[in-house]
C-alpha angles and dihedrals in degrees: 000000000000120000137182134232116214110198119190123190135188108226118215115250113282093005103099096100090048091047093050091050090050093047096045098042103032118012103040096042091047093050092046089051088058092051102267119149110221110195099182148344121208142180128200114269094214104008110068091196095064122095129155138168136188128223126188125217127189092210144346089262090057091048091052092048092049093046090054094044091050108032098038095048121111090236092057098043096043105031111021107032096055091053096045094069091053092057107034137037101247091194090062097052112130122195124187127181109213139177124220116248121232095268098041115125088216108074 
């Protein structure tokens, strides 16, 4: 059964525009190229430190495969990971695994 991962980040002060550019032009396209399904990407309407995104996985095995393909890649370890800590507070990352309810438009 498919499930979703809701990831919420606290963006460092004054870094939201830079973070959005990095997500939209580097992180999301890279993850999609590895097979990830990105359902949405959001920033806080009033709080400029709030960012979250939602990924969909068909199974735990798929999640594990995608995690390895993304987070163990040279591109991620050499290019992405060093920049992430400059833009977000890694200590404040929140990750929730959630399942769509019967009437959810995201299935």
